[in-house]
Each structure stands twice: as structure tokens, then as C-alpha cells.
C-alpha positions as CSV (number, residue, x, y, z in Angstrom):
1,M,0.2,0.1,-0.3
2,A,2.0,3.2,-0.7
3,V,2.6,5.7,2.0
4,A,0.4,8.8,2.4
5,A,2.8,12.1,0.7
6,G,3.3,14.3,4.6
7,G,2.2,17.5,2.8
8,A,-0.5,17.6,4.8
9,T,-0.7,21.3,6.9
10,T,-4.0,20.6,9.7
11,A,-2.4,16.8,10.5
12,G,1.2,14.4,10.8
13,V,5.0,15.7,10.9
14,R,4.2,19.6,9.1
15,L,2.7,20.4,12.6
16,L,5.3,18.2,15.1
17,S,7.6,21.4,15.3
18,V,4.8,23.4,17.2
19,P,5.2,22.8,21.3
20,R,2.1,21.1,22.3
21,T,0.2,22.5,25.3
22,L,-2.6,20.6,25.8
23,P,-0.9,17.2,27.3
24,A,0.9,19.4,29.9
25,I,-2.0,19.6,32.2
26,R,-2.4,16.1,32.1
27,T,-0.7,12.5,33.5
28,S,-1.4,9.9,31.7
29,S,-2.2,6.5,33.7
30,F,0.4,4.9,32.6
31,V,2.7,7.1,34.0
32,T,0.3,7.7,37.0
33,T,0.5,3.4,37.7
34,L,3.6,3.5,37.7
35,S,4.8,6.3,40.3
36,F,3.7,4.5,42.6
37,L,5.4,1.6,42.5
38,K,7.1,0.3,45.5
39,L,10.3,0.2,43.7
40,G,10.1,4.1,43.3
41,S,9.2,6.7,40.8
42,F,9.3,4.8,37.5
43,P,11.4,8.3,35.7
44,G,14.0,8.2,37.7
45,R,14.7,3.6,37.7
46,V,14.8,3.3,34.7
47,R,16.1,6.7,32.9
48,S,19.2,4.9,31.0
49,N,18.7,1.3,30.5
50,E,22.4,1.2,29.4
51,P,26.0,1.9,31.0
52,A,27.3,5.7,30.8
53,N,30.4,4.9,28.7
54,K,27.8,3.2,26.1
55,K,26.0,6.3,25.5
56,L,29.1,8.4,23.6
57,L,27.3,5.9,20.7
58,V,25.4,8.4,20.0
59,I,27.3,11.7,19.7
60,R,28.0,9.5,16.6
61,A,24.6,7.8,15.8
62,A,22.8,9.9,12.6
63,R,20.0,10.9,14.6
64,T,16.4,11.7,12.4
65,K,13.1,12.2,12.9
66,S,10.2,10.8,12.0
67,Q,8.9,12.9,9.5
68,G,6.4,11.7,6.4
69,V,3.3,10.4,7.1
70,S,0.3,12.4,7.8
71,L,-2.5,11.7,10.5
72,G,-5.3,9.5,9.1
73,F,-3.3,7.5,6.8
74,R,-4.1,4.1,7.1
75,A,-2.0,1.1,8.1
76,P,-0.3,-0.8,5.4
77,N,-1.0,-4.8,5.6
78,F,2.4,-6.6,6.2
79,Q,3.3,-10.6,6.9
80,L,6.0,-10.9,8.9
81,P,7.9,-13.8,10.5
82,E,8.5,-14.3,14.9
83,P,12.2,-14.8,14.9
84,L,11.2,-15.9,18.5
85,T,8.7,-18.4,18.0
86,G,8.6,-18.8,13.7
87,K,5.2,-17.6,13.4
88,T,4.4,-15.6,11.3
89,C,2.0,-12.0,11.8
90,T,-0.1,-10.2,10.0
91,L,-2.1,-6.9,9.9
92,E,-5.5,-9.3,9.9
93,D,-4.3,-10.7,13.0
94,F,-5.2,-7.7,14.6
95,E,-8.5,-6.5,14.0
96,S,-10.6,-7.6,16.9
97,Y,-8.6,-4.6,19.0
98,P,-9.5,-1.4,18.8
99,A,-6.1,0.4,18.6
100,L,-2.1,-0.8,17.0
101,L,0.4,0.7,18.5
102,V,3.8,-1.0,16.1
103,M,6.7,0.1,16.4
104,F,10.0,0.1,14.7
105,I,12.8,-0.4,16.6
106,C,15.7,-2.7,16.4
107,N,18.8,-3.7,18.9
108,H,21.5,-1.7,18.9
109,C,20.3,1.5,18.2
110,P,21.8,3.6,21.9
111,F,17.8,5.6,21.5
112,V,16.3,2.2,21.6
113,K,18.0,0.1,24.1
114,H,17.6,4.1,26.3
115,L,14.2,2.5,26.1
116,K,13.5,-1.3,25.6
117,K,12.9,-1.5,29.3
118,D,10.6,0.8,29.6
119,I,8.5,-0.1,25.9
120,A,7.9,-3.5,27.4
121,K,6.7,-2.6,30.8
122,L,4.1,0.3,29.1
123,S,3.3,-2.1,26.2
124,N,2.4,-4.5,29.3
125,F,0.0,-2.1,30.9
126,Y,-1.8,-0.8,27.5
127,M,-2.6,-4.7,26.8
128,K,-4.2,-5.6,29.8
129,K,-6.9,-2.5,29.2
130,G,-6.8,-4.4,24.9
131,L,-4.0,-1.9,23.4
132,A,-2.6,-4.5,20.3
133,V,1.0,-4.6,19.9
134,V,3.9,-5.5,17.3
135,A,7.4,-3.7,17.1
136,I,9.1,-4.8,13.2
137,S,13.3,-4.8,12.9
138,S,13.7,-3.4,9.4
139,N,17.6,-3.0,9.7
140,S,19.6,-4.4,7.1
141,V,22.5,-7.0,8.1
142,A,24.5,-6.0,5.8
143,T,24.4,-2.3,4.4
144,H,27.6,-2.1,6.9
145,P,29.6,-5.2,6.8
146,Q,32.3,-3.7,8.9
147,M,30.3,-2.4,11.9
148,N,29.4,-5.6,14.9
149,F,26.2,-3.9,15.7
150,C,24.6,-4.5,12.3
151,S,24.4,-8.0,12.3
152,Q,23.2,-7.5,16.0
153,D,19.6,-6.9,13.8
154,G,19.6,-10.4,12.6
155,P,16.7,-12.6,13.7
156,Q,18.9,-14.7,15.8
157,F,19.6,-12.0,18.2
158,M,16.0,-10.3,17.6
159,A,14.7,-13.8,19.7
160,E,17.4,-13.4,22.0
161,D,16.4,-9.6,22.8
162,A,12.6,-10.2,23.4
163,K,13.8,-13.0,25.8
164,L,16.3,-10.9,27.9
165,Y,13.3,-7.9,27.8
166,N,10.5,-10.1,27.8
167,Y,8.6,-8.3,25.1
168,P,4.7,-8.8,25.6
169,F,4.8,-8.7,21.5
170,P,5.5,-10.0,18.4
171,Y,8.8,-8.2,17.1
172,L,8.8,-9.4,13.7
173,Y,11.8,-9.1,10.9
174,D,11.1,-6.9,7.9
175,E,14.4,-8.2,6.1
176,T,13.3,-6.7,2.2
177,Q,12.2,-3.7,4.3
178,D,9.4,-3.4,2.1
179,V,6.7,-2.8,5.5
180,A,9.5,-0.3,6.9
181,R,8.9,1.4,2.7
182,D,4.9,0.5,3.5
183,F,5.0,2.2,7.1
184,G,7.1,5.4,5.8
185,A,8.9,4.4,8.8
186,V,13.1,6.3,8.4
187,C,14.0,5.8,12.4
188,T,14.3,4.2,15.0
189,P,12.5,3.9,17.5
190,E,9.4,5.0,15.8
191,F,5.8,4.6,17.3
192,F,2.6,4.6,14.7
193,L,-0.4,4.4,17.2
194,F,-3.9,3.8,15.1
195,K,-7.2,3.3,16.4
196,K,-10.2,1.0,14.3
197,D,-13.7,2.0,14.3
198,G,-15.8,-0.9,13.7
199,R,-15.2,-2.3,10.4
200,R,-13.2,0.4,9.2
201,P,-9.8,0.5,8.4
202,F,-6.8,1.1,11.0
203,E,-6.2,4.5,11.1
204,L,-3.2,6.5,12.5
205,V,-3.7,9.0,14.8
206,Y,-0.5,9.5,16.6
207,H,2.7,9.5,15.2
208,G,5.2,11.0,17.9
209,Q,7.9,10.1,20.4
210,F,8.0,8.3,23.2
211,D,8.6,11.2,26.0
212,D,11.4,14.0,25.8
213,S,13.9,11.4,27.5
214,R,16.7,11.2,24.9
215,P,19.8,8.7,26.2
216,S,22.3,11.8,25.7
217,N,20.3,14.1,27.9
218,S,18.9,13.3,32.0
219,V,15.4,14.3,31.1
220,P,13.3,10.8,33.0
221,V,11.7,8.5,31.2
222,T,7.9,8.2,31.2
223,G,6.4,7.6,28.4
224,R,4.6,10.2,28.9
225,D,3.4,11.7,25.3
226,L,3.0,7.8,24.4
227,S,0.9,6.8,26.6
228,L,-1.6,10.0,26.9
229,A,-2.0,9.6,23.2
230,I,-2.8,5.6,24.3
231,D,-5.0,7.2,26.5
232,N,-7.2,8.9,24.7
233,V,-7.3,5.9,22.3
234,L,-8.8,3.9,24.5
235,S,-11.5,6.2,26.4
236,G,-12.9,7.5,22.8
237,Q,-11.1,10.9,23.4
238,P,-9.7,12.5,20.3
239,V,-5.8,13.0,19.9
240,P,-4.4,16.0,19.8
241,S,-2.8,16.6,16.4
242,V,0.1,18.6,17.4
243,Q,2.7,15.7,18.3
244,K,6.1,15.6,18.4
245,P,8.7,13.2,15.8
246,S,10.6,10.7,17.2
247,V,14.2,11.2,17.5
248,G,16.4,8.4,16.9
249,C,19.3,6.5,14.3
250,S,17.9,6.1,11.1
251,I,17.1,2.8,9.7
252,K,19.8,1.3,8.2
253,W,18.5,0.8,4.2
254,H,19.6,-1.6,1.5
255,P,21.9,-0.1,-0.2
256,Q,19.3,-0.8,-3.0
257,K,16.8,0.5,-1.2
258,S,18.1,4.2,0.3
259,W,16.0,6.7,0.5
């Protein structure tokens, strides 16, 4: 399915640079719940999942922002393998759910590493409330063979990562990168939240960041932006169209598929 062009001026990525004000007065049910955990405040506990010395990688990584897809975009069909189980997952598997979160992630990206534990926690929280979640890795394992990290994004290591972080969602391998192209994904992590209304196709209502935290700043991880959007969808409320883009490493494209 063709990706919608990002030329809209009333929704989607063209408005992402505008400051987000409405959600500032709200706290998501996810953030509120985690703030009362006996282990202490969630943001302070898992702000960073990697040793401090690995943060130097962030400076060298190519920072890319999510872009090019307008709100209202219909979720493309996909049929991808799950390395952990050997099963195949399709869009039709989620037709009975009111909302679907599609995340483009990978194993090695510092921006993803920074959020892995928190992505698993947020997914666990909202899957119990009826949200469907799926993650996809589209990185080429051959683009930069001289760099060891590329091999870490292969299916064998994806299965190991899914076990290590107890992902409650399918973690799928997009070897051809066709699915990433269909979605218009350009970076990791990148979040696409779709809602479903009866028999109508899934429609994009949120294409933005997890929160303001980055591996190179001191902002705690809360999942605030994404969780507020999910709260609105599951409660039948509109999601504000002003959204901050997700920031991460660029997807490592096969040479013949570079954008």
C-alpha cells in the first residue's frame, strides 16, 4: 500500500514542530500507575538502560526524526515472521482490537536501548487494557558489514532480545524492508498508533515520540507522550494533532533501497 505523502498542514508531521500544550496539564494512567510502584518513581529507576560509557555512541549515530506520514493514514497490510516463535504475523491478526501500536525498533540503536525496558512496561500495561502491540525491525544486516553492530539486528539476536526484555508483543523481522517503506518509517524507535472504528480500517492517530528523554540528556523516561495518546484512543477521546516527532537512529537501508 502506498504511503501517504507528508504534505498535510493540519495534521501529521508538518505540525510536529509546534509546541505541544494541551497534554501538559494531564498525566497518563500509565505514568500515574508507575509513579506509585513500591520500587520508587518509575522515571528515576529506568531512565537509562545502558552503561554510561555507551552513551558516546549516541553522538556518533545519525539522528533522524519521524516524518512523511500524515494522520489518517491507513495501516498497510503486512506479513512478517517472528524469529522468537517462528510464527507469521499479519495485520489481520489485530482486526478485533480497538487500537494498534506499531513500533519500528532494532537491537543495537542507542535510542532504542534507552527505552527497551520502558517500551516493554508500557506495552504490558496497555495490552491489559485492550491495546494491540507489534514491533518490527527493518534494519539491514549487510549495509555496513565492517561494523559489528549490524549483525546484532539479525533474526537470531532479535529472538534473544525479545527473551531478555520479556517483550509481551511480537517482534517481527522485515528482511526485505518493504514493510518499513509501506509505513513510511525512517528511524528507530518510531511509533505509529492506529485506531479502529468498527469495520473501518486502522487509521493513524499518533505518529510521535515516546517522551522527551534521550540517551544524551538527563530527562527521565516516562512514556508520557505516547501513553497520553493511547489513553485518549482507548477512552474514545480525540488525540491532539500537534505531536513531537520521534528521534532516533536512521533505519539502515539495503543499498538498493536507500531513500
